[in-house]
TORLOSE-300793 format. One record per residue (C-alpha): z, x, y; residue number from 1; residue in one letter. Coordinates in nm, 3 decimals. Each point is the difference from the previous one (the first is absolute). Example, Ala and Ser with C-alpha at 12.3 -4.5 7.8 and 13.67 -1.06 7.14 Angstrom:
BEGIN
ATOM, zz, xx, yy, nuza, kolgu
ATOM, 0.780, 1.230, -0.450, 1, a
ATOM, -0.066, 0.137, 0.344, 2, s
This chain:
BEGIN
ATOM, zz, xx, yy, nuza, kolgu
ATOM, 5.316, 1.356, 4.248, 1, x
ATOM, -0.082, 0.068, -0.362, 2, x
ATOM, -0.038, -0.307, -0.217, 3, x
ATOM, 0.301, -0.025, -0.234, 4, x
ATOM, -0.051, 0.082, -0.367, 5, x
ATOM, 0.355, -0.054, -0.130, 6, x
ATOM, 0.272, -0.261, 0.055, 7, x
ATOM, 0.212, 0.266, 0.170, 8, x
ATOM, -0.277, 0.054, 0.256, 9, x
ATOM, -0.037, -0.377, 0.047, 10, x
ATOM, 0.371, -0.030, 0.081, 11, x
ATOM, -0.006, 0.311, 0.220, 12, x
ATOM, -0.239, -0.169, 0.244, 13, x
ATOM, 0.205, -0.319, 0.003, 14, x
ATOM, -0.217, -0.227, -0.214, 15, x
ATOM, 0.153, -0.239, -0.252, 16, x
ATOM, -0.328, -0.090, -0.172, 17, x
ATOM, -0.370, 0.085, -0.012, 18, x
ATOM, -0.277, -0.242, 0.093, 19, x
ATOM, -0.273, 0.210, -0.163, 20, x
ATOM, 0.002, 0.270, -0.265, 21, x
ATOM, -0.309, 0.221, -0.022, 22, x
ATOM, -0.075, 0.166, -0.334, 23, x
ATOM, -0.239, 0.296, 0.004, 24, x
ATOM, -0.168, 0.241, -0.240, 25, x
ATOM, 0.053, 0.275, 0.259, 26, x
ATOM, 0.323, 0.167, 0.097, 27, x
ATOM, 0.126, -0.134, 0.332, 28, x
ATOM, -0.168, 0.209, 0.268, 29, x
ATOM, 0.087, -0.113, 0.354, 30, x
ATOM, -0.343, 0.046, 0.154, 31, x
ATOM, -0.253, -0.220, 0.186, 32, x
ATOM, -0.256, 0.120, -0.256, 33, x
ATOM, 0.185, -0.170, -0.288, 34, x
ATOM, -0.068, -0.371, -0.049, 35, x
ATOM, 0.343, -0.101, -0.131, 36, x
ATOM, 0.172, 0.175, 0.290, 37, x
ATOM, -0.229, -0.169, 0.254, 38, x
ATOM, 0.052, -0.348, -0.150, 39, x
ATOM, 0.375, 0.058, -0.016, 40, x
ATOM, 0.023, 0.112, 0.362, 41, x
ATOM, -0.220, -0.289, 0.118, 42, x
ATOM, 0.239, -0.244, -0.169, 43, x
ATOM, 0.313, 0.173, 0.128, 44, x
ATOM, -0.146, 0.005, 0.351, 45, x
ATOM, -0.038, -0.378, -0.028, 46, x
ATOM, 0.366, -0.043, -0.095, 47, x
ATOM, -0.016, -0.008, -0.379, 48, x
ATOM, 0.232, 0.205, -0.222, 49, x
ATOM, -0.210, 0.216, -0.233, 50, x
ATOM, 0.084, 0.239, -0.283, 51, x
ATOM, -0.214, 0.226, -0.219, 52, x
ATOM, 0.008, 0.076, -0.372, 53, x
ATOM, -0.219, 0.305, -0.055, 54, x
ATOM, -0.145, 0.085, -0.341, 55, x
ATOM, 0.250, -0.205, -0.203, 56, x
ATOM, 0.073, 0.088, -0.361, 57, x
ATOM, -0.197, -0.257, -0.200, 58, x
ATOM, 0.214, 0.042, -0.314, 59, x
ATOM, 0.328, -0.096, 0.163, 60, x
ATOM, 0.139, -0.266, 0.236, 61, x
ATOM, 0.191, 0.259, 0.203, 62, x
ATOM, -0.260, 0.067, 0.269, 63, x
ATOM, -0.162, -0.341, 0.035, 64, x
ATOM, 0.338, -0.175, 0.029, 65, x
ATOM, 0.182, 0.247, 0.222, 66, x
ATOM, -0.068, -0.188, 0.325, 67, x
ATOM, 0.062, -0.345, -0.144, 68, x
ATOM, -0.243, -0.283, 0.073, 69, x
ATOM, -0.177, -0.063, 0.333, 70, x
ATOM, 0.021, -0.335, 0.175, 71, x
ATOM, -0.370, -0.028, 0.097, 72, x
ATOM, -0.227, 0.202, -0.229, 73, x
ATOM, -0.065, 0.312, -0.204, 74, x
ATOM, -0.288, 0.218, 0.120, 75, x
ATOM, -0.167, 0.202, -0.277, 76, x
ATOM, -0.245, 0.287, 0.047, 77, x
ATOM, -0.137, 0.264, -0.235, 78, x
ATOM, 0.026, 0.246, 0.289, 79, x
ATOM, -0.244, 0.179, 0.226, 80, x
ATOM, -0.241, 0.058, -0.290, 81, x
ATOM, -0.107, -0.229, -0.282, 82, x
ATOM, 0.234, 0.093, -0.285, 83, x
ATOM, -0.283, 0.061, -0.248, 84, x
ATOM, -0.170, 0.237, 0.246, 85, x
ATOM, 0.334, 0.170, 0.062, 86, x
ATOM, 0.065, 0.043, -0.373, 87, x
ATOM, -0.345, 0.092, -0.137, 88, x
ATOM, -0.300, 0.211, 0.090, 89, x
ATOM, -0.358, -0.132, -0.006, 90, x
ATOM, -0.017, 0.134, -0.358, 91, x
ATOM, 0.304, -0.215, -0.085, 92, x
ATOM, 0.226, 0.301, -0.050, 93, x
ATOM, 0.363, -0.032, 0.109, 94, x
ATOM, 0.075, 0.152, 0.340, 95, x
ATOM, 0.297, 0.235, 0.002, 96, x
ATOM, 0.077, -0.017, 0.371, 97, x
ATOM, 0.069, -0.281, 0.247, 98, x
ATOM, 0.030, 0.070, 0.373, 99, x
ATOM, 0.209, -0.315, 0.049, 100, x
ATOM, 0.270, 0.085, -0.255, 101, x
ATOM, 0.295, 0.233, 0.072, 102, x
ATOM, -0.073, 0.346, -0.137, 103, x
ATOM, -0.368, -0.086, -0.039, 104, x
ATOM, 0.038, -0.076, -0.372, 105, x
ATOM, -0.192, -0.306, -0.119, 106, x
ATOM, 0.276, -0.163, -0.202, 107, x
ATOM, 0.114, -0.305, 0.199, 108, x
ATOM, -0.300, -0.227, 0.063, 109, x
ATOM, -0.095, -0.230, -0.292, 110, x
ATOM, -0.358, -0.094, -0.081, 111, x
ATOM, -0.093, -0.327, 0.171, 112, x
ATOM, 0.315, 0.030, 0.207, 113, x
ATOM, -0.041, -0.331, 0.185, 114, x
ATOM, -0.004, -0.198, -0.325, 115, x
ATOM, 0.286, 0.202, -0.150, 116, x
ATOM, 0.226, -0.037, 0.305, 117, x
ATOM, -0.067, -0.371, 0.045, 118, x
ATOM, 0.081, -0.066, -0.365, 119, x
ATOM, 0.308, 0.222, 0.027, 120, x
ATOM, 0.129, -0.223, 0.279, 121, x
ATOM, -0.069, -0.313, -0.205, 122, x
ATOM, 0.184, 0.154, -0.294, 123, x
ATOM, 0.328, 0.055, 0.183, 124, x
ATOM, -0.015, -0.273, 0.267, 125, x
ATOM, -0.076, -0.339, -0.152, 126, x
ATOM, -0.124, -0.267, 0.244, 127, x
ATOM, 0.007, 0.249, 0.285, 128, x
ATOM, -0.156, -0.037, 0.344, 129, x
ATOM, -0.378, 0.057, 0.035, 130, x
ATOM, -0.155, 0.326, -0.117, 131, x
ATOM, -0.269, 0.116, 0.243, 132, x
ATOM, -0.255, 0.266, -0.094, 133, x
ATOM, -0.154, 0.238, 0.253, 134, x
ATOM, -0.147, 0.345, 0.045, 135, x
ATOM, -0.327, 0.150, -0.117, 136, x
ATOM, 0.055, -0.064, -0.371, 137, x
ATOM, 0.053, -0.372, 0.054, 138, x
ATOM, -0.268, -0.043, 0.268, 139, x
ATOM, -0.274, 0.160, -0.208, 140, x
ATOM, 0.091, -0.204, -0.308, 141, x
ATOM, 0.048, -0.340, 0.160, 142, x
ATOM, -0.305, -0.162, -0.165, 143, x
ATOM, -0.164, 0.070, -0.337, 144, x
ATOM, -0.102, 0.367, 0.003, 145, x
ATOM, -0.140, 0.277, -0.216, 146, x
ATOM, 0.277, 0.228, -0.124, 147, x
ATOM, -0.125, 0.353, -0.067, 148, x
ATOM, 0.306, 0.099, -0.202, 149, x
ATOM, -0.039, -0.272, -0.263, 150, x
ATOM, -0.378, -0.037, 0.047, 151, x
ATOM, 0.013, -0.376, 0.031, 152, x
ATOM, 0.025, -0.281, 0.253, 153, x
ATOM, 0.359, -0.090, 0.084, 154, x
ATOM, 0.117, -0.316, 0.172, 155, x
ATOM, 0.183, -0.024, 0.330, 156, x
ATOM, 0.314, 0.211, 0.004, 157, x
ATOM, 0.195, -0.306, 0.115, 158, x
ATOM, -0.025, -0.145, -0.350, 159, x
ATOM, 0.106, 0.316, -0.186, 160, x
ATOM, 0.285, 0.067, 0.243, 161, x
ATOM, 0.120, -0.363, -0.013, 162, x
ATOM, 0.052, 0.028, 0.376, 163, x
ATOM, 0.005, -0.280, 0.257, 164, x
ATOM, -0.212, 0.141, 0.282, 165, x
ATOM, -0.222, 0.295, 0.086, 166, x
ATOM, -0.059, 0.131, 0.352, 167, x
ATOM, -0.321, 0.200, 0.028, 168, x
ATOM, -0.137, 0.241, 0.258, 169, x
ATOM, 0.203, 0.122, 0.298, 170, x
ATOM, 0.292, -0.238, -0.043, 171, x
ATOM, 0.233, 0.076, 0.292, 172, x
ATOM, -0.068, -0.338, 0.164, 173, x
ATOM, -0.033, -0.186, -0.327, 174, x
ATOM, 0.338, 0.113, -0.130, 175, x
ATOM, 0.172, -0.119, 0.320, 176, x
ATOM, -0.169, -0.338, -0.027, 177, x
ATOM, 0.101, -0.028, -0.366, 178, x
ATOM, 0.360, 0.101, 0.070, 179, x
ATOM, 0.024, -0.256, 0.280, 180, x
ATOM, -0.147, -0.276, -0.218, 181, x
ATOM, 0.243, 0.072, -0.285, 182, x
ATOM, 0.296, 0.026, 0.237, 183, x
ATOM, -0.086, -0.335, 0.159, 184, x
ATOM, -0.065, -0.173, -0.330, 185, x
ATOM, -0.369, -0.049, 0.081, 186, x
ATOM, -0.295, 0.005, -0.238, 187, x
ATOM, -0.169, 0.342, 0.032, 188, x
ATOM, -0.322, -0.094, -0.183, 189, x
ATOM, -0.200, -0.037, 0.323, 190, x
ATOM, 0.065, 0.355, 0.118, 191, x
ATOM, -0.303, 0.229, 0.051, 192, x
ATOM, -0.005, 0.310, -0.219, 193, x
ATOM, 0.190, -0.173, -0.281, 194, x
ATOM, -0.096, -0.050, -0.366, 195, x
ATOM, 0.174, -0.236, -0.240, 196, x
ATOM, -0.048, -0.184, -0.329, 197, x
ATOM, -0.076, -0.373, -0.007, 198, x
ATOM, -0.076, -0.266, -0.259, 199, x
ATOM, -0.305, -0.124, 0.188, 200, x
ATOM, -0.266, 0.165, 0.211, 201, x
ATOM, 0.038, -0.042, 0.373, 202, x
ATOM, -0.231, -0.235, 0.185, 203, x
ATOM, -0.234, 0.177, 0.241, 204, x
ATOM, 0.042, 0.339, -0.164, 205, x
ATOM, -0.283, 0.185, -0.175, 206, x
ATOM, 0.035, 0.010, -0.377, 207, x
ATOM, -0.101, 0.337, -0.140, 208, x
ATOM, -0.086, 0.074, -0.363, 209, x
ATOM, 0.280, -0.089, -0.242, 210, x
ATOM, 0.187, 0.285, -0.167, 211, x
ATOM, -0.123, -0.102, -0.345, 212, x
ATOM, -0.360, -0.014, 0.121, 213, x
ATOM, -0.007, 0.338, 0.174, 214, x
ATOM, 0.156, 0.161, -0.308, 215, x
ATOM, -0.301, -0.110, -0.205, 216, x
ATOM, -0.287, 0.041, 0.248, 217, x
ATOM, -0.060, 0.311, 0.208, 218, x
ATOM, -0.231, -0.184, 0.239, 219, x
ATOM, 0.265, -0.267, 0.054, 220, x
ATOM, 0.247, 0.276, 0.083, 221, x
ATOM, -0.244, 0.152, 0.251, 222, x
ATOM, -0.055, -0.338, 0.167, 223, x
ATOM, 0.375, -0.060, 0.012, 224, x
ATOM, 0.066, 0.336, 0.160, 225, x
ATOM, -0.272, -0.049, 0.262, 226, x
ATOM, 0.157, -0.327, 0.113, 227, x
ATOM, 0.344, 0.161, 0.001, 228, x
ATOM, -0.129, 0.298, 0.201, 229, x
ATOM, -0.174, -0.218, 0.259, 230, x
ATOM, 0.319, -0.192, 0.069, 231, x
ATOM, 0.226, 0.281, 0.119, 232, x
ATOM, -0.075, -0.019, 0.373, 233, x
ATOM, 0.267, -0.206, 0.184, 234, x
ATOM, -0.261, -0.122, 0.249, 235, x
ATOM, -0.209, -0.196, -0.250, 236, x
ATOM, 0.162, 0.022, -0.347, 237, x
ATOM, 0.063, -0.313, -0.202, 238, x
ATOM, 0.282, -0.059, -0.242, 239, x
ATOM, -0.075, 0.070, -0.367, 240, x
ATOM, 0.104, -0.150, -0.333, 241, x
ATOM, -0.044, 0.152, -0.344, 242, x
ATOM, 0.084, -0.182, -0.321, 243, x
ATOM, 0.211, 0.181, -0.257, 244, x
ATOM, 0.035, -0.230, -0.302, 245, x
ATOM, 0.155, -0.324, 0.124, 246, x
ATOM, 0.121, 0.147, 0.331, 247, x
ATOM, -0.157, 0.138, 0.315, 248, x
ATOM, 0.048, 0.315, 0.203, 249, x
ATOM, -0.016, -0.116, 0.363, 250, x
ATOM, -0.075, 0.254, 0.273, 251, x
ATOM, 0.048, -0.115, 0.358, 252, x
ATOM, -0.230, 0.154, 0.264, 253, x
ATOM, 0.120, 0.338, 0.129, 254, x
ATOM, 0.230, 0.025, 0.299, 255, x
ATOM, -0.145, 0.137, 0.323, 256, x
ATOM, 0.145, 0.352, 0.030, 257, x
ATOM, -0.117, 0.071, 0.354, 258, x
ATOM, 0.293, 0.091, 0.225, 259, x
ATOM, 0.034, 0.106, 0.364, 260, x
ATOM, 0.047, 0.367, 0.079, 261, x
ATOM, 0.347, 0.145, 0.003, 262, x
ATOM, 0.223, 0.270, -0.146, 263, x
ATOM, -0.061, 0.107, -0.360, 264, x
ATOM, 0.211, -0.138, -0.285, 265, x
ATOM, 0.228, 0.303, 0.006, 266, x
ATOM, 0.122, -0.090, 0.348, 267, x
ATOM, -0.007, -0.376, -0.040, 268, x
ATOM, 0.196, -0.016, -0.322, 269, x
ATOM, 0.237, 0.293, 0.029, 270, x
ATOM, -0.123, 0.251, -0.257, 271, x
ATOM, 0.172, 0.336, -0.014, 272, x
ATOM, -0.106, 0.326, -0.155, 273, x
ATOM, 0.159, 0.071, -0.337, 274, x
ATOM, -0.008, 0.334, -0.182, 275, x
ATOM, -0.210, -0.011, -0.318, 276, x
ATOM, 0.307, 0.111, -0.200, 277, x
ATOM, 0.172, -0.329, 0.090, 278, x
ATOM, -0.260, -0.240, -0.136, 279, x
ATOM, 0.181, -0.294, -0.148, 280, x
ATOM, -0.078, -0.055, -0.362, 281, x
ATOM, 0.183, -0.209, -0.255, 282, x
ATOM, 0.349, 0.104, 0.113, 283, x
């Protein structure tokens, strides 16, 4: 089945609500090579009702509100490519084309799409269910990082997006664990592969260089990144904390992604081939 993108499609498959709504900077391409499609099919395969809002108009509530509000969480991704890489060349010139937009015209993906989409949700859904960031744009920006486009150090994307959680890496297992925790009313803060914001640093976790410190000292940034880099292996990684002002970015150790052999995701999760002319954009 194709994941529904309109209320008419939701009703056509017999659903009366959605548990999860995934918002993406790409058009909806039903392929095992597309992260949003994979995450959506993994959730549907586990019994959750999932819809997709692809490349929503950021100047209007029409797209972001068309599926209503999910019962468990919003999943936000910039798409298969970091939105700044998708929108600009290495010389910082605007790209005219986008392979993940209908017609190939680069006119639907905003700069810093993850932040824009998360704030768009907050704008039209006050006190909504958790907003969860994922995908390459969120994963690569989960701690303080150098931003080529603005030529400065930026803080964790969780703070700018005002989101609740961030799932990093290959998150098929993590998203199922998070969905189950939220559905059962359990605290998800112990889940591997999860980042969140806290008022205090977490006991037993490594504290890496504070955002304010690494902004001022290049050597402090290098030391911070080395610790971050050395704690990405699920076999021996420790949890990390990074102070941003009076709060902390908390990164739980990564989830073990090793899985037994079996059919590829296309067979396991029911992907079907879709002509390129039928890519689902904002409509």
